[in-house]
All heavy atoms as an XYZ file, in Angstrom:
635
protein
N       0.123     29.762    -20.760
C       0.224     28.530    -19.845
C       1.603     28.297    -19.552
O       2.369     28.253    -20.355
C      -0.445     27.449    -20.686
C      -0.497     26.123    -19.760
S      -1.102     24.676    -20.698
C      -2.788     25.056    -20.837
N       1.737     28.020    -18.249
C       3.096     27.816    -17.782
C       3.686     26.373    -18.385
O       2.860     25.480    -18.582
C       3.188     27.715    -16.236
C       2.870     29.079    -15.607
C       3.206     28.996    -14.043
C       2.332     28.057    -13.394
N       2.522     28.029    -11.888
N       4.901     26.381    -18.427
C       5.470     25.144    -19.077
C       5.285     23.881    -18.124
O       4.880     22.717    -18.602
C       7.017     25.271    -19.187
N       5.219     24.105    -16.878
C       4.899     22.967    -15.953
C       3.475     22.493    -16.031
O       3.178     21.261    -15.992
C       5.310     23.252    -14.494
O       4.426     24.444    -14.109
N       2.585     23.363    -16.286
C       1.130     23.144    -16.478
C       1.009     22.328    -17.852
O       0.221     21.332    -17.790
C       0.331     24.298    -16.365
C      -1.101     24.065    -16.177
C      -1.920     25.365    -15.865
C      -3.311     24.997    -15.420
N      -4.058     26.112    -14.946
N       1.643     22.791    -18.857
C       1.509     22.152    -20.083
C       2.119     20.738    -20.056
O       1.619     19.772    -20.604
C       2.230     22.913    -21.151
N       3.234     20.579    -19.314
C       3.968     19.390    -19.233
C       3.068     18.317    -18.355
O       3.082     17.201    -18.604
C       5.265     19.473    -18.500
N       2.296     18.845    -17.544
C       1.550     17.972    -16.495
C       0.264     17.497    -17.209
O      -0.294     16.500    -16.956
C       1.117     18.828    -15.263
C       0.364     18.029    -14.279
C       0.919     17.055    -13.584
C      -1.041     18.181    -14.086
C       0.315     16.272    -12.711
C      -1.779     17.479    -13.247
C      -1.035     16.489    -12.438
O      -1.769     15.698    -11.545
N      -0.256     18.138    -18.191
C      -1.518     17.778    -18.935
C      -1.555     16.257    -19.411
O      -2.402     15.556    -18.950
C      -1.807     18.668    -20.161
C      -2.219     20.020    -19.905
C      -3.713     19.996    -19.795
C      -4.180     21.460    -19.555
N      -5.477     21.600    -19.130
N      -0.513     15.848    -20.114
C      -0.594     14.407    -20.514
C      -0.395     13.461    -19.351
O      -0.903     12.408    -19.239
C       0.584     14.236    -21.591
C       1.347     15.483    -21.448
C       0.535     16.485    -20.779
N       0.496     13.878    -18.430
C       0.773     13.161    -17.115
C      -0.604     13.043    -16.415
O      -0.937     11.965    -15.960
C       1.801     13.795    -16.247
C       1.997     13.154    -14.957
C       3.214     13.761    -17.008
N      -1.296     14.071    -16.319
C      -2.577     14.202    -15.609
C      -3.626     13.145    -16.163
O      -4.300     12.512    -15.531
N      -3.574     13.108    -17.575
C      -4.557     12.251    -18.159
C      -4.165     10.813    -17.925
O      -5.100      9.960    -17.632
C      -4.520     12.496    -19.752
C      -5.161     13.829    -20.169
C      -4.946     13.966    -21.707
C      -6.741     13.862    -19.859
N      -2.960     10.504    -17.995
C      -2.499      9.076    -17.684
C      -2.778      8.727    -16.223
O      -3.158      7.605    -15.929
C      -1.018      8.952    -18.026
N      -2.574      9.655    -15.329
C      -2.830      9.410    -13.900
C      -4.318      9.208    -13.562
O      -4.619      8.428    -12.793
C      -2.234     10.519    -13.104
C      -0.637     10.587    -13.053
C      -0.223     11.895    -12.245
C      -0.168      9.355    -12.403
N      -5.118     10.008    -14.353
C      -6.546      9.805    -14.086
C      -6.981      8.461    -14.629
O      -7.778      7.847    -13.870
N      -6.497      7.938    -15.647
C      -6.818      6.581    -16.092
C      -6.380      5.498    -15.020
O      -7.101      4.668    -14.719
C      -6.205      6.245    -17.524
O      -6.669      7.223    -18.363
C      -6.545      4.885    -17.989
N      -5.134      5.733    -14.643
C      -4.613      4.763    -13.654
C      -5.291      4.878    -12.327
O      -5.633      3.796    -11.718
C      -3.065      5.137    -13.419
N      -5.715      5.977    -11.918
C      -6.434      6.127    -10.652
C      -7.789      5.495    -10.764
O      -8.229      4.880     -9.777
C      -6.533      7.629    -10.248
O      -7.437      8.377    -11.141
N      -8.420      5.509    -11.893
C      -9.698      4.888    -12.195
C      -9.455      3.305    -12.032
O     -10.441      2.705    -11.347
N      -8.565      2.770    -12.529
C      -8.319      1.366    -12.517
C      -7.954      0.865    -11.089
O      -8.538     -0.163    -10.606
C      -7.144      0.969    -13.451
C      -7.418      1.246    -14.866
C      -6.106      0.954    -15.756
C      -8.584      0.118    -15.360
N      -7.202      1.738    -10.419
C      -6.780      1.421     -8.985
C      -8.026      1.491     -8.153
O      -8.278      0.571     -7.418
C      -5.826      2.360     -8.453
C      -4.418      2.077     -9.214
C      -5.522      2.220     -6.975
C      -3.400      3.304     -9.068
N      -8.767      2.489     -8.222
C      -9.999      2.703     -7.419
C     -11.042      1.603     -7.685
O     -11.675      1.099     -6.718
C     -10.643      4.087     -7.716
N     -11.176      1.161     -8.959
C     -12.132      0.126     -9.308
C     -11.635     -1.188     -8.617
O     -12.595     -1.896     -8.043
N     -10.442     -1.491     -8.561
C      -9.819     -2.660     -7.939
C     -10.108     -2.649     -6.412
O     -10.475     -3.638     -5.791
C      -8.430     -2.923     -8.402
N      -9.788     -1.486     -5.807
C      -9.908     -1.371     -4.363
C     -11.353     -1.386     -3.980
O     -11.737     -2.148     -3.063
C      -9.310      0.046     -3.980
C      -9.702      0.288     -2.488
C      -7.962      0.033     -4.032
N     -12.309     -0.794     -4.773
C     -13.692     -0.838     -4.459
C     -14.216     -2.411     -4.508
O     -14.997     -2.734     -3.570
C     -14.500     -0.122     -5.368
C     -16.084     -0.167     -5.214
C     -16.601      0.154     -4.107
C     -16.834     -0.785     -6.223
C     -18.011     -0.069     -3.920
C     -18.145     -0.993     -6.050
C     -18.789     -0.603     -4.840
N     -13.830     -3.095     -5.480
C     -14.235     -4.518     -5.582
C     -13.790     -5.267     -4.343
O     -14.649     -6.098     -3.728
C     -13.662     -5.199     -6.854
C     -14.364     -4.881     -8.074
C     -13.717     -5.594     -9.232
C     -14.576     -5.214    -10.549
N     -14.159     -6.053    -11.655
N     -12.597     -5.103     -3.831
C     -12.212     -5.731     -2.592
C     -12.935     -5.226     -1.347
O     -13.341     -6.085     -0.513
C     -10.644     -5.566     -2.362
C      -9.854     -6.182     -3.510
C     -10.088     -7.660     -3.646
O     -10.017     -8.402     -2.617
N     -10.336     -8.156     -4.847
N     -13.191     -4.043     -1.282
C     -13.859     -3.331     -0.149
C     -15.325     -3.937     -0.121
O     -15.912     -4.350      0.868
C     -13.850     -1.898     -0.079
C     -14.871     -1.240      0.854
C     -12.442     -1.398      0.064
N     -15.883     -4.012     -1.315
C     -17.316     -4.471     -1.335
C     -17.441     -5.911     -0.930
O     -18.406     -6.336     -0.241
C     -17.895     -4.294     -2.778
C     -19.310     -4.659     -2.812
C     -19.903     -5.731     -3.293
C     -20.447     -3.897     -2.166
N     -21.296     -5.646     -3.065
C     -21.555     -4.556     -2.408
C     -20.454     -2.687     -1.461
C     -22.817     -4.207     -1.965
C     -21.696     -2.291     -1.077
C     -22.845     -3.009     -1.202
N     -16.449     -6.806     -1.251
C     -16.485     -8.191     -0.898
C     -16.490     -8.274      0.689
O     -17.137     -9.029      1.328
C     -15.316     -8.899     -1.368
C     -15.487     -9.175     -2.768
C     -14.191    -10.021     -3.358
C     -14.256    -10.121     -4.908
N     -13.075    -10.909     -5.371
N     -15.639     -7.292      1.329
C     -15.625     -7.265      2.812
C     -16.887     -6.824      3.339
O     -17.493     -7.305      4.265
C     -14.443     -6.414      3.235
C     -13.120     -7.030      2.914
C     -14.509     -6.121      4.739
C     -11.954     -6.020      2.952
N     -17.541     -5.746      2.809
C     -18.779     -5.150      3.341
C     -19.920     -6.064      3.198
O     -20.705     -6.256      4.155
C     -19.061     -3.778      2.700
C     -20.354     -3.211      2.975
C     -17.935     -2.776      2.988
N     -20.176     -6.598      2.008
C     -21.328     -7.380      1.801
C     -21.074     -8.898      1.603
O     -21.969     -9.702      1.490
C     -21.987     -6.851      0.611
C     -22.789     -5.595      0.755
C     -24.027     -5.799      1.657
O     -24.769     -6.775      1.550
O     -24.256     -4.807      2.456
N     -19.801     -9.228      1.458
C     -19.542    -10.627      1.198
C     -19.937    -11.199     -0.055
O     -20.107    -12.372     -0.347
N     -20.210    -10.289     -1.046
C     -20.663    -10.657     -2.359
C     -19.680    -10.242     -3.368
O     -18.803     -9.267     -3.172
C     -22.049    -10.011     -2.699
C     -23.160    -10.451     -1.775
C     -24.385     -9.765     -2.080
O     -24.543     -9.088     -3.136
O     -25.272     -9.838     -1.192
N     -19.576    -10.964     -4.527
C     -18.695    -10.567     -5.518
C     -18.884     -9.271     -6.227
O     -17.923     -8.489     -6.377
N     -20.055     -9.003     -6.709
C     -20.315     -7.814     -7.459
C     -21.181     -6.832     -6.640
O     -22.151     -7.187     -6.020
C     -20.995     -8.117     -8.745
C     -20.054     -8.993     -9.726
O     -18.786     -8.835     -9.650
O     -20.688     -9.811    -10.521
N     -20.790     -5.521     -6.797
C     -21.537     -4.509     -6.180
C     -22.891     -4.321     -7.019
O     -22.839     -4.509     -8.312
C     -20.830     -3.202     -6.067
N     -23.887     -3.907     -6.408
C     -25.120     -3.658     -7.215
C     -25.076     -2.456     -8.066
O     -24.479     -1.418     -7.649
C     -26.270     -3.529     -6.173
C     -25.551     -2.949     -4.949
C     -24.152     -3.675     -5.029
N     -25.679     -2.500     -9.234
C     -25.890     -1.251    -10.079
C     -27.141     -0.557     -9.587
O     -28.023     -1.228     -9.001
N     -27.271      0.658    -10.083
C     -28.439      1.473     -9.683
C     -29.809      0.708    -10.170
O     -30.790      1.001     -9.492
C     -28.422      2.894    -10.211
N     -29.795     -0.003    -11.274
C     -30.935     -0.460    -11.711
C     -31.042     -1.939    -11.468
O     -31.984     -2.726    -12.040
C     -31.079     -0.393    -13.314
O     -29.935     -0.858    -13.847
C     -31.067      1.154    -13.605
N     -30.396     -2.468    -10.537
C     -30.344     -3.967    -10.143
C     -31.639     -4.210     -9.315
O     -31.796     -3.766     -8.084
C     -29.168     -4.246     -9.320
C     -28.879     -5.762     -9.076
O     -30.015     -6.562     -9.233
O     -27.837     -6.178     -8.761
N     -32.555     -4.895     -9.974
C     -33.893     -5.040     -9.367
C     -33.888     -5.871     -8.104
O     -34.755     -5.780     -7.261
C     -34.759     -5.604    -10.438
C     -36.354     -5.837    -10.069
C     -37.147     -6.335    -11.116
O     -36.638     -7.003    -11.975
O     -38.419     -6.076    -11.093
N     -32.896     -6.817     -8.101
C     -32.852     -7.781     -6.951
C     -32.194     -7.288     -5.683
O     -32.115     -8.025     -4.715
C     -32.171     -9.036     -7.453
C     -32.974     -9.694     -8.554
O     -34.250     -9.629     -8.604
O     -32.336    -10.354     -9.475
N     -31.673     -6.019     -5.759
C     -31.102     -5.466     -4.657
C     -31.847     -4.336     -3.967
O     -32.667     -3.719     -4.581
C     -29.641     -4.772     -4.959
C     -28.721     -5.819     -5.687
C     -28.152     -6.785     -4.690
N     -27.163     -7.675     -5.373
C     -25.918     -7.526     -5.344
N     -25.330     -6.430     -4.641
N     -25.014     -8.337     -5.988
N     -31.573     -4.182     -2.597
C     -32.384     -3.196     -1.846
C     -31.779     -1.836     -2.104
O     -30.642     -1.619     -2.562
C     -32.299     -3.499     -0.429
O     -31.016     -3.368      0.083
N     -32.615     -0.744     -1.676
C     -32.091      0.597     -1.839
C     -30.835      0.762     -0.984
O     -29.898      1.425     -1.336
C     -33.185      1.471     -1.358
C     -34.153      1.933     -2.441
C     -35.365      1.286     -2.815
C     -34.102      3.011     -3.199
N     -35.915      1.882     -3.669
C     -35.234      2.976     -4.054
C     -33.131      4.080     -3.434
C     -35.505      3.998     -5.053
C     -33.285      4.969     -4.394
C     -34.490      4.907     -5.241
N     -30.902      0.170      0.331
C     -29.797      0.175      1.206
C     -28.485     -0.297      0.497
O     -27.466      0.466      0.595
C     -30.105     -0.558      2.390
C     -29.047     -0.502      3.362
C     -29.301     -1.455      4.699
C     -28.087     -1.514      5.589
N     -28.290     -2.410      6.596
N     -28.529     -1.379     -0.060
C     -27.328     -1.927     -0.808
C     -26.824     -1.021     -1.850
O     -25.695     -0.789     -2.030
C     -27.658     -3.302     -1.404
C     -27.660     -4.427     -0.312
C     -27.960     -5.773     -1.001
O     -28.821     -5.974     -1.818
N     -27.177     -6.769     -0.574
N     -27.670     -0.567     -2.649
C     -27.411      0.332     -3.822
C     -26.856      1.515     -3.338
O     -25.739      2.048     -3.766
C     -28.634      0.470     -4.787
C     -28.916     -0.809     -5.406
C     -28.282      1.534     -5.733
C     -30.280     -0.810     -6.120
N     -27.440      2.234     -2.435
C     -26.850      3.575     -1.974
C     -25.591      3.305     -1.212
O     -24.658      4.139     -1.235
C     -27.977      4.289     -1.099
C     -29.169      4.553     -1.819
C     -30.234      5.298     -0.960
C     -28.859      5.504     -3.128
N     -25.499      2.265     -0.416
C     -24.237      2.078      0.294
C     -23.048      1.771     -0.669
O     -21.964      2.379     -0.510
C     -24.347      0.746      1.271
C     -23.135      0.337      2.029
C     -22.673      1.470      3.017
C     -23.423     -0.944      2.786
N     -23.341      0.940     -1.648
C     -22.290      0.777     -2.724
C     -21.852      2.023     -3.335
O     -20.716      2.296     -3.584
C     -22.816     -0.250     -3.688
N     -22.821      2.861     -3.765
C     -22.601      4.069     -4.364
C     -21.740      5.118     -3.487
O     -20.748      5.645     -3.912
C     -23.839      4.801     -4.860
N     -22.072      5.023     -2.329
C     -21.326      5.995     -1.309
C     -19.920      5.465     -1.103
O     -18.934      6.232     -1.165
C     -22.056      6.013      0.103
N     -19.793      4.225     -0.926
C     -18.393      3.642     -0.758
C     -17.557      3.865     -1.968
O     -16.464      4.205     -2.000
C     -18.500      2.150     -0.382
C     -19.049      1.989      1.033
C     -17.122      1.420     -0.482
C     -19.451      0.543      1.341
N     -18.228      3.575     -3.169
C     -17.508      3.649     -4.385
C     -17.070      5.145     -4.683
O     -15.835      5.466     -5.093
C     -18.263      3.256     -5.573
C     -17.606      3.228     -6.919
C     -18.516      2.624     -8.059
O     -19.647      2.933     -8.052
N     -17.903      1.978     -8.990
N     -17.909      6.117     -4.332
C     -17.609      7.472     -4.533
C     -16.518      7.914     -3.702
O     -15.629      8.699     -4.016
N     -16.506      7.494     -2.420
C     -15.494      7.901     -1.475
C     -14.054      7.293     -1.946
O     -13.129      8.097     -1.912
C     -15.812      7.285     -0.040
N     -14.102      6.126     -2.274
C     -12.838      5.433     -2.739
C     -12.284      6.129     -3.998
O     -11.092      6.445     -3.965
C     -13.058      3.981     -3.005
C     -13.186      3.319     -1.691
C     -11.816      3.346     -3.763
C     -13.658      1.718     -1.759
N     -13.165      6.360     -4.923
C     -12.624      7.072     -6.153
C     -12.104      8.449     -5.914
O     -11.152      8.887     -6.428
C     -13.800      7.119     -7.252
C     -13.795      5.940     -8.110
C     -14.380      4.771     -7.659
C     -13.424      5.932     -9.370
C     -14.398      3.547     -8.494
C     -13.335      4.873    -10.194
C     -13.947      3.705     -9.757
N     -12.753      9.198     -4.998
C     -12.318     10.595     -4.649
C     -10.904     10.497     -3.898
O     -10.078     11.343     -4.256
C     -13.299     11.203     -3.739
N     -10.846      9.614     -3.122
C      -9.562      9.559     -2.215
C      -8.425      9.157     -3.159
O      -7.315      9.746     -3.183
C      -9.671      8.565     -1.060
C      -8.298      8.265     -0.469
C     -10.606      9.222     -0.043
N      -8.674      8.100     -3.990
C      -7.595      7.588     -4.868
C      -7.192      8.692     -5.892
O      -6.104      8.922     -6.157
C      -7.990      6.292     -5.558
C      -7.055      5.883     -6.748
C      -8.127      5.122     -4.654
N      -8.225      9.380     -6.448
C      -8.004     10.361     -7.412
C      -7.132     11.503     -6.811
O      -6.213     11.884     -7.430
C      -9.298     10.930     -7.874
C      -9.134     11.957     -9.020
C     -10.529     12.463     -9.484
C     -10.278     13.368    -10.700
N     -10.599     14.765    -10.312
N      -7.508     11.881     -5.582
C      -6.759     13.039     -4.983
C      -5.335     12.602     -4.689
O      -4.416     13.374     -4.982
C      -7.481     13.433     -3.647
N      -5.189     11.304     -4.224
C      -3.783     10.935     -3.840
C      -2.916     10.761     -5.199
O      -1.802     11.217     -5.171
C      -3.898      9.582     -3.224
N      -3.540     10.332     -6.223
C      -2.682     10.087     -7.470
C      -2.418     11.401     -8.136
O      -1.303     11.730     -8.486
C      -3.462      9.167     -8.450
C      -2.873      9.174     -9.796
C      -3.531      7.756     -7.934
N      -3.436     12.382     -8.084
C      -3.177     13.735     -8.693
C      -2.139     14.400     -7.858
O      -1.250     15.099     -8.442
C      -4.491     14.445     -8.742
C      -5.362     13.994     -9.948
C      -6.641     14.869     -9.993
O      -6.758     15.826     -9.315
O      -7.377     14.495    -10.921
N      -2.214     14.379     -6.608
C      -1.236     15.050     -5.737
C       0.133     14.510     -5.896
O       1.087     15.189     -5.979
C      -1.628     14.879     -4.256
C      -0.806     15.652     -3.262
C      -0.984     17.144     -3.456
N      -0.082     17.736     -2.438
C      -0.239     18.926     -2.040
N      -1.244     19.761     -2.578
N       0.535     19.560     -1.089
N       0.208     13.161     -5.997
C       1.629     12.510     -6.273
C       2.139     13.033     -7.663
O       3.336     13.308     -7.812
C       1.377     11.005     -6.261
O       1.078     10.644     -4.926
N       1.248     13.109     -8.578
C       1.727     13.657     -9.962
C       2.192     15.011     -9.929
O       3.197     15.330    -10.568
N       1.456     15.933     -9.183
C       1.888     17.209     -9.063
C       3.154     17.381     -8.320
O       4.071     18.150     -8.820
C       0.766     18.041     -8.342
N       3.406     16.671     -7.355
C       4.626     16.639     -6.616
C       5.830     16.094     -7.429
O       6.814     16.726     -7.551
C       4.624     15.774     -5.296
C       5.965     15.521     -4.716
C       3.685     16.389     -4.251
N       5.540     15.047     -8.294
C       6.554     14.594     -9.188
C       6.796     15.637    -10.256
O       8.037     15.894    -10.634
C       6.095     13.291     -9.780
N       5.929     16.344    -10.780
C       6.062     17.357    -11.781
C       6.994     18.519    -11.274
O       7.807     19.030    -11.903
C       4.711     17.963    -12.331
O       3.986     16.862    -12.881
C       4.867     18.960    -13.394
N       6.672     18.936     -9.971
C       7.419     19.941     -9.310
C       8.852     19.526     -9.181
O       9.837     20.301     -9.369
C       6.896     20.410     -7.984
C       7.680     21.470     -7.298
C       7.237     22.021     -6.043
N       7.071     21.010     -5.042
C       6.367     21.095     -3.891
N       5.870     22.147     -3.519
N       6.311     20.065     -3.128
N       9.112     18.224     -8.857
C      10.468     17.777     -8.731
C      11.185     17.822    -10.014
O      12.364     18.155    -10.060
C      10.498     16.328     -8.193
C      10.150     16.304     -6.718
C      10.257     14.845     -6.173
N       9.762     14.755     -4.864
C       9.131     13.720     -4.303
N       8.945     12.635     -5.060
N       8.775     13.647     -3.078
N      10.562     17.643    -11.086
C      11.133     17.499    -12.411
C      11.301     18.949    -13.019
O      12.364     19.275    -13.505
C      10.361     16.673    -13.410
C      10.869     16.717    -14.797
C      10.360     15.147    -13.005
N      10.330     19.777    -12.918
C      10.308     21.061    -13.527
C      10.732     22.289    -12.629
O      11.048     23.285    -13.026
C       8.881     21.346    -14.127
O       8.021     21.579    -13.169
C       8.566     20.384    -15.153
N      10.604     22.006    -11.246
C      10.869     23.016    -10.293
C       9.682     23.926     -9.949
O       9.856     24.793     -9.184
N       8.610     23.768    -10.614
C       7.379     24.497    -10.359
C       6.217     23.686    -10.187
O       5.994     22.610    -10.791
C       7.097     25.616    -11.528
O       6.995     24.857    -12.699
C       8.197     26.472    -11.670
N       5.206     24.220     -9.594
C       4.027     23.423     -9.223
C       3.065     23.498    -10.428
O       2.863     24.713    -10.972
C       3.269     24.091     -8.017
C       2.162     23.280     -7.534
C       0.866     23.512     -7.666
C       2.317     22.092     -6.740
N       0.097     22.456     -6.999
C       0.974     21.570     -6.417
C       3.321     21.303     -6.210
C       0.735     20.563     -5.757
C       3.094     20.086     -5.493
C       1.829     19.743     -5.228
N       2.465     22.475    -10.933
C       1.658     22.518    -12.131
C       0.247     23.201    -12.005
O      -0.241     23.541    -13.050
C       1.519     21.098    -12.496
C       1.617     20.293    -11.258
C       2.503     21.084    -10.390
N      -0.175     23.509    -10.935
C      -1.652     24.072    -10.737
C      -1.524     25.515    -10.737
O      -2.209     26.337    -11.080
């Protein structure tokens, strides 16, 4: 395993946690704009329609994917700046 890849492992774990927290906060704000409600429905929320549940899941998935990619890419760029090699 390359040194840059080994150095990136703990950084990647920390960034993954941070990206989850960031994405969760962004999703809550987006959901308030989309539906005007405080909490997004869960898959087993009996009082919500299929449309609301699937829309929430699609928006949440898209936000998490974009935030995760942006945070991981930023971490890889920072690792290259520090070590001189790309971690992947």
